[in-house]
All heavy atoms as a GROMACS GRO file, in nm:
protein
  571
    1ARG      N    1   5.154   2.774  -5.366
    1ARG     CA    2   5.198   2.660  -5.313
    1ARG      C    3   5.218   2.684  -5.165
    1ARG      O    4   5.267   2.778  -5.126
    1ARG     CB    5   5.320   2.593  -5.367
    1ARG     CG    6   5.375   2.476  -5.299
    1ARG     CD    7   5.504   2.429  -5.362
    1ARG     NE    8   5.480   2.386  -5.500
    1ARG     CZ    9   5.546   2.427  -5.608
    1ARG    NH1   10   5.644   2.523  -5.588
    1ARG    NH2   11   5.513   2.385  -5.717
    2GLY      N   12   5.155   2.599  -5.079
    2GLY     CA   13   5.164   2.627  -4.931
    2GLY      C   14   5.095   2.517  -4.848
    2GLY      O   15   5.057   2.414  -4.897
    3VAL      N   16   5.092   2.528  -4.726
    3VAL     CA   17   5.035   2.443  -4.624
    3VAL      C   18   4.899   2.498  -4.584
    3VAL      O   19   4.886   2.611  -4.543
    3VAL     CB   20   5.130   2.414  -4.511
    3VAL    CG1   21   5.064   2.329  -4.408
    3VAL    CG2   22   5.260   2.365  -4.562
    4ILE      N   23   4.801   2.411  -4.576
    4ILE     CA   24   4.668   2.452  -4.530
    4ILE      C   25   4.675   2.465  -4.378
    4ILE      O   26   4.715   2.365  -4.304
    4ILE     CB   27   4.563   2.343  -4.556
    4ILE    CG1   28   4.552   2.311  -4.715
    4ILE    CG2   29   4.428   2.379  -4.506
    4ILE    CD1   30   4.501   2.433  -4.789
    5VAL      N   31   4.649   2.578  -4.327
    5VAL     CA   32   4.649   2.602  -4.173
    5VAL      C   33   4.512   2.629  -4.124
    5VAL      O   34   4.507   2.620  -3.993
    5VAL     CB   35   4.740   2.735  -4.148
    5VAL    CG1   36   4.881   2.705  -4.184
    5VAL    CG2   37   4.694   2.862  -4.212
    6LYS      N   38   4.414   2.643  -4.210
    6LYS     CA   39   4.272   2.660  -4.161
    6LYS      C   40   4.183   2.602  -4.268
    6LYS      O   41   4.204   2.646  -4.385
    6LYS     CB   42   4.244   2.792  -4.115
    6LYS     CG   43   4.103   2.813  -4.047
    6LYS     CD   44   4.089   2.962  -4.013
    6LYS     CE   45   3.954   2.982  -3.946
    6LYS     NZ   46   3.926   3.118  -3.893
    7SER      N   47   4.066   2.544  -4.239
    7SER     CA   48   3.974   2.493  -4.331
    7SER      C   49   3.834   2.492  -4.272
    7SER      O   50   3.821   2.431  -4.166
    7SER     CB   51   4.020   2.352  -4.380
    7SER     OG   52   3.919   2.305  -4.470
    8VAL      N   53   3.750   2.567  -4.335
    8VAL     CA   54   3.612   2.578  -4.294
    8VAL      C   55   3.523   2.544  -4.408
    8VAL      O   56   3.510   2.628  -4.494
    8VAL     CB   57   3.581   2.716  -4.234
    8VAL    CG1   58   3.435   2.718  -4.183
    8VAL    CG2   59   3.679   2.764  -4.123
    9SER      N   60   3.456   2.432  -4.386
    9SER     CA   61   3.362   2.397  -4.498
    9SER      C   62   3.216   2.440  -4.474
    9SER      O   63   3.179   2.470  -4.361
    9SER     CB   64   3.364   2.244  -4.521
    9SER     OG   65   3.333   2.178  -4.408
   10GLY      N   66   3.128   2.436  -4.583
   10GLY     CA   67   2.984   2.469  -4.564
   10GLY      C   68   2.959   2.608  -4.564
   10GLY      O   69   2.853   2.654  -4.518
   11VAL      N   70   3.059   2.712  -4.600
   11VAL     CA   71   3.028   2.848  -4.596
   11VAL      C   72   2.996   2.889  -4.738
   11VAL      O   73   3.080   2.886  -4.824
   11VAL     CB   74   3.153   2.923  -4.542
   11VAL    CG1   75   3.127   3.074  -4.542
   11VAL    CG2   76   3.194   2.878  -4.405
   12LEU      N   77   2.877   2.935  -4.753
   12LEU     CA   78   2.827   2.984  -4.882
   12LEU      C   79   2.848   2.869  -4.996
   12LEU      O   80   2.875   2.902  -5.106
   12LEU     CB   81   2.900   3.104  -4.930
   12LEU     CG   82   2.883   3.233  -4.839
   12LEU    CD1   83   2.987   3.347  -4.881
   12LEU    CD2   84   2.740   3.276  -4.838
   13GLY      N   85   2.832   2.745  -4.953
   13GLY     CA   86   2.853   2.628  -5.039
   13GLY      C   87   2.988   2.600  -5.078
   13GLY      O   88   3.016   2.524  -5.176
   14ARG      N   89   3.087   2.657  -5.011
   14ARG     CA   90   3.224   2.635  -5.044
   14ARG      C   91   3.309   2.594  -4.917
   14ARG      O   92   3.262   2.613  -4.808
   14ARG     CB   93   3.298   2.764  -5.099
   14ARG     CG   94   3.220   2.819  -5.217
   14ARG     CD   95   3.254   2.958  -5.242
   14ARG     NE   96   3.150   3.031  -5.300
   14ARG     CZ   97   3.133   3.151  -5.326
   14ARG    NH1   98   3.235   3.232  -5.297
   14ARG    NH2   99   3.036   3.210  -5.378
   15THR      N  100   3.428   2.561  -4.934
   15THR     CA  101   3.531   2.556  -4.827
   15THR      C  102   3.620   2.673  -4.830
   15THR      O  103   3.678   2.697  -4.943
   15THR     CB  104   3.604   2.425  -4.840
   15THR    OG1  105   3.510   2.313  -4.828
   15THR    CG2  106   3.707   2.406  -4.721
   16PHE      N  107   3.629   2.736  -4.723
   16PHE     CA  108   3.734   2.852  -4.713
   16PHE      C  109   3.856   2.793  -4.647
   16PHE      O  110   3.845   2.729  -4.540
   16PHE     CB  111   3.679   2.966  -4.633
   16PHE     CG  112   3.573   3.054  -4.709
   16PHE    CD1  113   3.452   3.017  -4.737
   16PHE    CD2  114   3.615   3.181  -4.731
   16PHE    CE1  115   3.372   3.095  -4.812
   16PHE    CE2  116   3.538   3.262  -4.813
   16PHE     CZ  117   3.412   3.230  -4.846
   17VAL      N  118   3.972   2.822  -4.710
   17VAL     CA  119   4.103   2.771  -4.651
   17VAL      C  120   4.199   2.889  -4.641
   17VAL      O  121   4.182   2.989  -4.723
   17VAL     CB  122   4.160   2.659  -4.743
   17VAL    CG1  123   4.072   2.536  -4.739
   17VAL    CG2  124   4.191   2.703  -4.881
   18HIS      N  125   4.290   2.875  -4.546
   18HIS     CA  126   4.397   2.964  -4.535
   18HIS      C  127   4.522   2.887  -4.562
   18HIS      O  128   4.548   2.790  -4.504
   18HIS     CB  129   4.402   3.038  -4.403
   18HIS     CG  130   4.297   3.119  -4.367
   18HIS    ND1  131   4.316   3.255  -4.364
   18HIS    CD2  132   4.155   3.093  -4.347
   18HIS    CE1  133   4.189   3.314  -4.338
   18HIS    NE2  134   4.101   3.212  -4.331
   19VAL      N  135   4.614   2.943  -4.653
   19VAL     CA  136   4.728   2.878  -4.696
   19VAL      C  137   4.852   2.973  -4.655
   19VAL      O  138   4.844   3.089  -4.675
   19VAL     CB  139   4.721   2.861  -4.855
   19VAL    CG1  140   4.860   2.782  -4.890
   19VAL    CG2  141   4.612   2.777  -4.891
   20ARG      N  142   4.962   2.900  -4.604
   20ARG     CA  143   5.074   2.972  -4.576
   20ARG      C  144   5.200   2.916  -4.648
   20ARG      O  145   5.210   2.784  -4.654
   20ARG     CB  146   5.110   2.969  -4.427
   20ARG     CG  147   5.004   3.046  -4.346
   20ARG     CD  148   5.044   3.070  -4.207
   20ARG     NE  149   4.941   3.141  -4.134
   20ARG     CZ  150   4.908   3.131  -4.013
   20ARG    NH1  151   4.988   3.053  -3.936
   20ARG    NH2  152   4.813   3.199  -3.952
   21ASP      N  153   5.280   2.994  -4.706
   21ASP     CA  154   5.402   2.948  -4.779
   21ASP      C  155   5.528   2.990  -4.710
   21ASP      O  156   5.633   2.970  -4.772
   21ASP     CB  157   5.396   3.008  -4.928
   21ASP     CG  158   5.403   3.156  -4.941
   21ASP    OD1  159   5.423   3.221  -4.838
   21ASP    OD2  160   5.413   3.195  -5.052
   22GLY      N  161   5.527   3.056  -4.598
   22GLY     CA  162   5.641   3.102  -4.529
   22GLY      C  163   5.684   3.248  -4.553
   22GLY      O  164   5.769   3.296  -4.485
   23SER      N  165   5.602   3.312  -4.648
   23SER     CA  166   5.638   3.451  -4.668
   23SER      C  167   5.551   3.540  -4.578
   23SER      O  168   5.459   3.494  -4.523
   23SER     CB  169   5.617   3.484  -4.818
   23SER     OG  170   5.483   3.472  -4.849
   24GLY      N  171   5.589   3.669  -4.570
   24GLY     CA  172   5.503   3.763  -4.486
   24GLY      C  173   5.524   3.738  -4.342
   24GLY      O  174   5.613   3.668  -4.296
   25SER      N  175   5.440   3.802  -4.258
   25SER     CA  176   5.450   3.793  -4.116
   25SER      C  177   5.325   3.812  -4.050
   25SER      O  178   5.233   3.882  -4.112
   25SER     CB  179   5.549   3.903  -4.060
   25SER     OG  180   5.502   4.027  -4.070
   26ALA      N  181   5.303   3.758  -3.937
   26ALA     CA  182   5.174   3.775  -3.862
   26ALA      C  183   5.164   3.915  -3.813
   26ALA      O  184   5.049   3.971  -3.826
   26ALA     CB  185   5.181   3.681  -3.741
   27ASP      N  186   5.260   3.985  -3.785
   27ASP     CA  187   5.254   4.131  -3.746
   27ASP      C  188   5.208   4.208  -3.865
   27ASP      O  189   5.132   4.311  -3.840
   27ASP     CB  190   5.390   4.176  -3.696
   27ASP     CG  191   5.435   4.119  -3.561
   27ASP    OD1  192   5.344   4.070  -3.490
   27ASP    OD2  193   5.551   4.121  -3.536
   28GLY      N  194   5.254   4.177  -3.985
   28GLY     CA  195   5.213   4.249  -4.103
   28GLY      C  196   5.076   4.204  -4.156
   28GLY      O  197   5.018   4.256  -4.251
   29ALA      N  198   5.021   4.096  -4.096
   29ALA     CA  199   4.891   4.039  -4.140
   29ALA      C  200   4.898   4.001  -4.292
   29ALA      O  201   4.792   4.017  -4.368
   29ALA     CB  202   4.775   4.138  -4.113
   30ASP      N  203   5.014   3.964  -4.340
   30ASP     CA  204   5.032   3.929  -4.482
   30ASP      C  205   5.092   3.783  -4.495
   30ASP      O  206   5.165   3.772  -4.589
   30ASP     CB  207   5.112   4.029  -4.557
   30ASP     CG  208   5.245   4.050  -4.502
   30ASP    OD1  209   5.278   3.999  -4.403
   30ASP    OD2  210   5.318   4.136  -4.561
   31HIS      N  211   5.074   3.711  -4.404
   31HIS     CA  212   5.146   3.569  -4.397
   31HIS      C  213   5.051   3.457  -4.446
   31HIS      O  214   5.102   3.346  -4.445
   31HIS     CB  215   5.191   3.544  -4.253
   31HIS     CG  216   5.094   3.533  -4.153
   31HIS    ND1  217   4.996   3.619  -4.119
   31HIS    CD2  218   5.056   3.425  -4.064
   31HIS    CE1  219   4.916   3.586  -4.040
   31HIS    NE2  220   4.943   3.469  -4.002
   32ASP      N  221   4.934   3.481  -4.489
   32ASP     CA  222   4.863   3.370  -4.544
   32ASP      C  223   4.760   3.424  -4.649
   32ASP      O  224   4.740   3.533  -4.657
   32ASP     CB  225   4.781   3.294  -4.439
   32ASP     CG  226   4.664   3.353  -4.375
   32ASP    OD1  227   4.612   3.449  -4.433
   32ASP    OD2  228   4.628   3.307  -4.269
   33LEU      N  229   4.725   3.335  -4.739
   33LEU     CA  230   4.633   3.357  -4.848
   33LEU      C  231   4.506   3.271  -4.821
   33LEU      O  232   4.500   3.161  -4.790
   33LEU     CB  233   4.688   3.303  -4.982
   33LEU     CG  234   4.603   3.316  -5.102
   33LEU    CD1  235   4.578   3.460  -5.139
   33LEU    CD2  236   4.662   3.234  -5.224
   34SER      N  237   4.396   3.352  -4.834
   34SER     CA  238   4.257   3.288  -4.821
   34SER      C  239   4.220   3.244  -4.952
   34SER      O  240   4.237   3.308  -5.054
   34SER     CB  241   4.160   3.398  -4.767
   34SER     OG  242   4.199   3.427  -4.631
   35ALA      N  243   4.147   3.131  -4.964
   35ALA     CA  244   4.094   3.075  -5.087
   35ALA      C  245   3.964   3.013  -5.062
   35ALA      O  246   3.931   2.960  -4.953
   35ALA     CB  247   4.205   2.971  -5.140
   36THR      N  248   3.881   2.998  -5.172
   36THR     CA  249   3.763   2.918  -5.165
   36THR      C  250   3.770   2.802  -5.265
   36THR      O  251   3.835   2.815  -5.370
   36THR     CB  252   3.636   2.992  -5.206
   36THR    OG1  253   3.648   3.043  -5.348
   36THR    CG2  254   3.614   3.131  -5.109
   37THR      N  255   3.721   2.694  -5.226
   37THR     CA  256   3.720   2.576  -5.306
   37THR      C  257   3.602   2.483  -5.284
   37THR      O  258   3.545   2.502  -5.184
   37THR     CB  259   3.857   2.497  -5.286
   37THR    OG1  260   3.866   2.381  -5.368
   37THR    CG2  261   3.874   2.456  -5.135
   38LEU      N  262   3.574   2.398  -5.382
   38LEU     CA  263   3.478   2.287  -5.361
   38LEU      C  264   3.542   2.170  -5.305
   38LEU      O  265   3.478   2.075  -5.254
   38LEU     CB  266   3.402   2.259  -5.484
   38LEU     CG  267   3.327   2.377  -5.546
   38LEU    CD1  268   3.265   2.330  -5.688
   38LEU    CD2  269   3.211   2.423  -5.449
   39GLU      N  270   3.670   2.162  -5.306
   39GLU     CA  271   3.742   2.045  -5.247
   39GLU      C  272   3.752   2.060  -5.093
   39GLU      O  273   3.716   2.156  -5.037
   39GLU     CB  274   3.888   2.034  -5.305
   39GLU     CG  275   3.874   2.025  -5.466
   39GLU     CD  276   4.020   2.016  -5.526
   39GLU    OE1  277   4.105   1.964  -5.470
   39GLU    OE2  278   4.022   2.060  -5.639
   40LYS      N  279   3.807   1.964  -5.033
   40LYS     CA  280   3.806   1.948  -4.885
   40LYS      C  281   3.955   1.924  -4.837
   40LYS      O  282   3.985   1.819  -4.785
   40LYS     CB  283   3.720   1.843  -4.831
   40LYS     CG  284   3.569   1.858  -4.875
   40LYS     CD  285   3.488   1.913  -4.772
   40LYS     CE  286   3.346   1.901  -4.800
   40LYS     NZ  287   3.280   2.012  -4.830
   41PRO      N  288   4.059   2.015  -4.860
   41PRO     CA  289   4.185   1.991  -4.815
   41PRO      C  290   4.184   1.991  -4.667
   41PRO      O  291   4.106   2.054  -4.600
   41PRO     CB  292   4.260   2.112  -4.874
   41PRO     CG  293   4.164   2.211  -4.913
   41PRO     CD  294   4.028   2.149  -4.925
   42ILE      N  295   4.286   1.914  -4.609
   42ILE     CA  296   4.286   1.901  -4.465
   42ILE      C  297   4.410   1.989  -4.413
   42ILE      O  298   4.504   2.007  -4.483
   42ILE     CB  299   4.316   1.760  -4.431
   42ILE    CG1  300   4.435   1.695  -4.502
   42ILE    CG2  301   4.186   1.677  -4.456
   42ILE    CD1  302   4.467   1.558  -4.450
   43ILE      N  303   4.392   2.027  -4.288
   43ILE     CA  304   4.498   2.108  -4.221
   43ILE      C  305   4.618   2.029  -4.217
   43ILE      O  306   4.628   1.911  -4.187
   43ILE     CB  307   4.442   2.152  -4.079
   43ILE    CG1  308   4.326   2.243  -4.083
   43ILE    CG2  309   4.558   2.205  -4.000
   43ILE    CD1  310   4.261   2.279  -3.960
   44GLY      N  311   4.730   2.106  -4.260
   44GLY     CA  312   4.867   2.034  -4.260
   44GLY      C  313   4.900   1.985  -4.401
   44GLY      O  314   5.019   1.954  -4.426
   45GLN      N  315   4.804   1.982  -4.487
   45GLN     CA  316   4.826   1.928  -4.625
   45GLN      C  317   4.903   2.041  -4.702
   45GLN      O  318   4.871   2.148  -4.696
   45GLN     CB  319   4.696   1.888  -4.698
   45GLN     CG  320   4.710   1.839  -4.831
   45GLN     CD  321   4.570   1.808  -4.897
   45GLN    OE1  322   4.476   1.831  -4.835
   45GLN    NE2  323   4.579   1.765  -5.018
   46ARG      N  324   5.013   1.993  -4.772
   46ARG     CA  325   5.084   2.077  -4.871
   46ARG      C  326   5.016   2.075  -4.995
   46ARG      O  327   5.001   1.963  -5.054
   46ARG     CB  328   5.231   2.036  -4.882
   46ARG     CG  329   5.310   2.140  -4.951
   46ARG     CD  330   5.463   2.114  -4.926
   46ARG     NE  331   5.540   2.196  -5.002
   46ARG     CZ  332   5.558   2.333  -4.977
   46ARG    NH1  333   5.504   2.381  -4.869
   46ARG    NH2  334   5.630   2.401  -5.055
   47VAL      N  335   4.977   2.195  -5.057
   47VAL     CA  336   4.906   2.196  -5.181
   47VAL      C  337   4.954   2.303  -5.269
   47VAL      O  338   5.017   2.391  -5.233
   47VAL     CB  339   4.753   2.228  -5.151
   47VAL    CG1  340   4.680   2.125  -5.074
   47VAL    CG2  341   4.730   2.359  -5.087
   48LEU      N  342   4.925   2.284  -5.403
   48LEU     CA  343   4.948   2.382  -5.502
   48LEU      C  344   4.809   2.417  -5.553
   48LEU      O  345   4.735   2.327  -5.598
   48LEU     CB  346   5.031   2.336  -5.616
   48LEU     CG  347   5.052   2.432  -5.733
   48LEU    CD1  348   5.115   2.543  -5.696
   48LEU    CD2  349   5.124   2.351  -5.842
   49LEU      N  350   4.770   2.542  -5.533
   49LEU     CA  351   4.625   2.581  -5.564
   49LEU      C  352   4.628   2.665  -5.707
   49LEU      O  353   4.730   2.749  -5.727
   49LEU     CB  354   4.558   2.661  -5.463
   49LEU     CG  355   4.543   2.589  -5.335
   49LEU    CD1  356   4.495   2.695  -5.226
   49LEU    CD2  357   4.446   2.482  -5.342
   50GLU      N  358   4.521   2.652  -5.779
   50GLU     CA  359   4.506   2.740  -5.898
   50GLU      C  360   4.364   2.786  -5.896
   50GLU      O  361   4.271   2.712  -5.872
   50GLU     CB  362   4.525   2.644  -6.016
   50GLU     CG  363   4.508   2.712  -6.151
   50GLU     CD  364   4.545   2.618  -6.260
   50GLU    OE1  365   4.659   2.601  -6.307
   50GLU    OE2  366   4.453   2.552  -6.308
   51GLY      N  367   4.347   2.914  -5.920
   51GLY     CA  368   4.217   2.971  -5.920
   51GLY      C  369   4.216   3.124  -5.975
   51GLY      O  370   4.310   3.169  -6.032
   52LYS      N  371   4.113   3.183  -5.939
   52LYS     CA  372   4.091   3.322  -5.984
   52LYS      C  373   4.123   3.420  -5.871
   52LYS      O  374   4.062   3.407  -5.755
   52LYS     CB  375   3.944   3.350  -6.040
   52LYS     CG  376   3.918   3.491  -6.070
   52LYS     CD  377   3.761   3.499  -6.098
   52LYS     CE  378   3.716   3.649  -6.097
   52LYS     NZ  379   3.581   3.665  -6.091
   53VAL      N  380   4.215   3.512  -5.892
   53VAL     CA  381   4.249   3.606  -5.786
   53VAL      C  382   4.152   3.725  -5.788
   53VAL      O  383   4.125   3.776  -5.900
   53VAL     CB  384   4.393   3.651  -5.812
   53VAL    CG1  385   4.421   3.767  -5.702
   53VAL    CG2  386   4.499   3.542  -5.797
   54SER      N  387   4.090   3.757  -5.682
   54SER     CA  388   4.008   3.865  -5.664
   54SER      C  389   4.058   3.955  -5.563
   54SER      O  390   4.127   3.920  -5.468
   54SER     CB  391   3.860   3.824  -5.617
   54SER     OG  392   3.811   3.746  -5.723
   55THR      N  393   4.030   4.083  -5.579
   55THR     CA  394   4.078   4.178  -5.472
   55THR      C  395   3.954   4.254  -5.419
   55THR      O  396   3.855   4.270  -5.480
   55THR     CB  397   4.172   4.284  -5.531
   55THR    OG1  398   4.111   4.349  -5.640
   55THR    CG2  399   4.301   4.219  -5.573
   56ASP      N  400   3.972   4.299  -5.287
   56ASP     CA  401   3.867   4.366  -5.216
   56ASP      C  402   3.736   4.296  -5.212
   56ASP      O  403   3.631   4.359  -5.248
   56ASP     CB  404   3.861   4.508  -5.270
   56ASP     CG  405   3.990   4.591  -5.248
   56ASP    OD1  406   4.043   4.572  -5.150
   56ASP    OD2  407   4.027   4.669  -5.344
   57LYS      N  408   3.737   4.165  -5.191
   57LYS     CA  409   3.616   4.080  -5.198
   57LYS      C  410   3.552   4.097  -5.053
   57LYS      O  411   3.599   4.077  -4.955
   57LYS     CB  412   3.656   3.940  -5.220
   57LYS     CG  413   3.539   3.847  -5.245
   57LYS     CD  414   3.473   3.878  -5.380
   57LYS     CE  415   3.366   3.778  -5.404
   57LYS     NZ  416   3.314   3.779  -5.543
   58ASP      N  417   3.415   4.133  -5.060
   58ASP     CA  418   3.335   4.158  -4.939
   58ASP      C  419   3.207   4.077  -4.953
   58ASP      O  420   3.127   4.099  -5.035
   58ASP     CB  421   3.305   4.305  -4.920
   58ASP     CG  422   3.249   4.332  -4.778
   58ASP    OD1  423   3.216   4.236  -4.703
   58ASP    OD2  424   3.237   4.451  -4.754
   59PHE      N  425   3.204   3.970  -4.866
   59PHE     CA  426   3.077   3.890  -4.861
   59PHE      C  427   2.978   3.943  -4.750
   59PHE      O  428   2.864   3.893  -4.746
   59PHE     CB  429   3.112   3.744  -4.813
   59PHE     CG  430   3.195   3.673  -4.925
   59PHE    CD1  431   3.322   3.662  -4.918
   59PHE    CD2  432   3.120   3.624  -5.030
   59PHE    CE1  433   3.398   3.582  -5.002
   59PHE    CE2  434   3.199   3.556  -5.133
   59PHE     CZ  435   3.334   3.536  -5.120
   60GLY      N  436   3.015   4.048  -4.687
   60GLY     CA  437   2.933   4.103  -4.573
   60GLY      C  438   2.951   4.015  -4.443
   60GLY      O  439   3.023   3.925  -4.445
   61ALA      N  440   2.879   4.063  -4.343
   61ALA     CA  441   2.889   3.999  -4.210
   61ALA      C  442   3.037   3.986  -4.158
   61ALA      O  443   3.064   3.881  -4.092
   61ALA     CB  444   2.820   3.859  -4.214
   62GLY      N  445   3.121   4.071  -4.198
   62GLY     CA  446   3.259   4.069  -4.151
   62GLY      C  447   3.358   3.986  -4.224
   62GLY      O  448   3.472   3.976  -4.193
   63TYR      N  449   3.309   3.934  -4.337
   63TYR     CA  450   3.393   3.844  -4.421
   63TYR      C  451   3.435   3.923  -4.541
   63TYR      O  452   3.372   3.929  -4.647
   63TYR     CB  453   3.307   3.725  -4.469
   63TYR     CG  454   3.280   3.630  -4.355
   63TYR    CD1  455   3.150   3.625  -4.311
   63TYR    CD2  456   3.371   3.542  -4.311
   63TYR    CE1  457   3.120   3.536  -4.196
   63TYR    CE2  458   3.345   3.448  -4.207
   63TYR     CZ  459   3.224   3.445  -4.160
   63TYR     OH  460   3.187   3.361  -4.052
   64SER      N  461   3.546   4.000  -4.520
   64SER     CA  462   3.603   4.069  -4.638
   64SER      C  463   3.755   4.030  -4.647
   64SER      O  464   3.822   4.012  -4.550
   64SER     CB  465   3.583   4.219  -4.623
   64SER     OG  466   3.670   4.271  -4.516
   65TYR      N  467   3.806   4.035  -4.776
   65TYR     CA  468   3.936   3.981  -4.798
   65TYR      C  469   4.003   4.087  -4.898
   65TYR      O  470   3.945   4.109  -5.013
   65TYR     CB  471   3.938   3.845  -4.862
   65TYR     CG  472   3.862   3.748  -4.777
   65TYR    CD1  473   3.726   3.727  -4.782
   65TYR    CD2  474   3.938   3.665  -4.689
   65TYR    CE1  475   3.666   3.632  -4.697
   65TYR    CE2  476   3.879   3.582  -4.605
   65TYR     CZ  477   3.740   3.568  -4.612
   65TYR     OH  478   3.678   3.480  -4.530
   66PRO      N  479   4.121   4.135  -4.864
   66PRO     CA  480   4.189   4.225  -4.956
   66PRO      C  481   4.235   4.145  -5.083
   66PRO      O  482   4.235   4.199  -5.200
   66PRO     CB  483   4.307   4.277  -4.885
   66PRO     CG  484   4.322   4.194  -4.756
   66PRO     CD  485   4.190   4.123  -4.735
   67VAL      N  486   4.264   4.013  -5.067
   67VAL     CA  487   4.306   3.927  -5.179
   67VAL      C  488   4.235   3.791  -5.147
   67VAL      O  489   4.258   3.738  -5.034
   67VAL     CB  490   4.451   3.908  -5.192
   67VAL    CG1  491   4.493   3.806  -5.303
   67VAL    CG2  492   4.523   4.037  -5.225
   68LEU      N  493   4.176   3.731  -5.244
   68LEU     CA  494   4.106   3.605  -5.222
   68LEU      C  495   4.131   3.519  -5.361
   68LEU      O  496   4.102   3.564  -5.468
   68LEU     CB  497   3.957   3.616  -5.199
   68LEU     CG  498   3.884   3.484  -5.180
   68LEU    CD1  499   3.918   3.417  -5.046
   68LEU    CD2  500   3.724   3.524  -5.181
   69LEU      N  501   4.176   3.394  -5.343
   69LEU     CA  502   4.182   3.305  -5.460
   69LEU      C  503   4.051   3.230  -5.458
   69LEU      O  504   4.017   3.152  -5.366
   69LEU     CB  505   4.297   3.204  -5.435
   69LEU     CG  506   4.328   3.112  -5.546
   69LEU    CD1  507   4.377   3.193  -5.676
   69LEU    CD2  508   4.442   3.007  -5.508
   70GLU      N  509   3.966   3.255  -5.560
   70GLU     CA  510   3.832   3.198  -5.576
   70GLU      C  511   3.826   3.078  -5.659
   70GLU      O  512   3.905   3.060  -5.762
   70GLU     CB  513   3.737   3.302  -5.622
   70GLU     CG  514   3.709   3.418  -5.522
   70GLU     CD  515   3.605   3.505  -5.574
   70GLU    OE1  516   3.619   3.594  -5.653
   70GLU    OE2  517   3.491   3.475  -5.531
   71ASP      N  518   3.737   2.988  -5.630
   71ASP     CA  519   3.715   2.860  -5.713
   71ASP      C  520   3.843   2.789  -5.730
   71ASP      O  521   3.873   2.744  -5.837
   71ASP     CB  522   3.648   2.907  -5.848
   71ASP     CG  523   3.524   2.970  -5.826
   71ASP    OD1  524   3.443   2.942  -5.734
   71ASP    OD2  525   3.492   3.066  -5.902
   72ALA      N  526   3.933   2.779  -5.625
   72ALA     CA  527   4.053   2.717  -5.638
   72ALA      C  528   4.045   2.570  -5.652
   72ALA      O  529   3.942   2.508  -5.599
   72ALA     CB  530   4.135   2.750  -5.522
   73ARG      N  531   4.143   2.503  -5.709
   73ARG     CA  532   4.144   2.359  -5.720
   73ARG      C  533   4.293   2.321  -5.693
   73ARG      O  534   4.379   2.395  -5.719
   73ARG     CB  535   4.102   2.309  -5.855
   73ARG     CG  536   4.193   2.344  -5.970
   73ARG     CD  537   4.130   2.290  -6.090
   73ARG     NE  538   4.224   2.308  -6.214
   73ARG     CZ  539   4.322   2.228  -6.246
   73ARG    NH1  540   4.328   2.125  -6.181
   73ARG    NH2  541   4.387   2.260  -6.342
   74VAL      N  542   4.299   2.203  -5.632
   74VAL     CA  543   4.429   2.150  -5.596
   74VAL      C  544   4.484   2.097  -5.722
   74VAL      O  545   4.426   2.011  -5.786
   74VAL     CB  546   4.419   2.045  -5.485
   74VAL    CG1  547   4.561   1.986  -5.466
   74VAL    CG2  548   4.368   2.102  -5.358
   75VAL      N  549   4.603   2.136  -5.758
   75VAL     CA  550   4.680   2.099  -5.888
   75VAL      C  551   4.779   1.990  -5.844
   75VAL      O  552   4.869   2.022  -5.751
   75VAL     CB  553   4.742   2.220  -5.948
   75VAL    CG1  554   4.819   2.172  -6.070
   75VAL    CG2  555   4.651   2.337  -5.984
   76PRO      N  556   4.779   1.881  -5.904
   76PRO     CA  557   4.886   1.777  -5.873
   76PRO      C  558   5.016   1.819  -5.912
   76PRO      O  559   5.036   1.900  -6.017
   76PRO     CB  560   4.840   1.650  -5.964
   76PRO     CG  561   4.701   1.684  -6.017
   76PRO     CD  562   4.692   1.828  -6.008
   77GLU      N  563   5.126   1.792  -5.830
   77GLU     CA  564   5.256   1.830  -5.857
   77GLU      C  565   5.337   1.717  -5.916
   77GLU      O  566   5.314   1.610  -5.887
   77GLU     CB  567   5.323   1.881  -5.732
   77GLU     CG  568   5.253   2.011  -5.678
   77GLU     CD  569   5.334   2.074  -5.569
   77GLU    OE1  570   5.442   2.128  -5.600
   77GLU    OE2  571   5.296   2.064  -5.451
   0.00000   0.00000   0.00000
């Protein structure tokens, strides 16, 4: 559960989003979670996401993620 702070659609047929829940820090680079979805959440939207957690995901071309929530969907609260 967190707030969408970045959303980029049309990448590899998906929307990549960054979600922040208030934990972590920018200095530690552990303050947001990247996720892929077919939905189009908007920046500032508070969401609860459900999906498959992957680690060390590398799409090439500089797109690598230590943790990625894949095929996420917004779950109604």
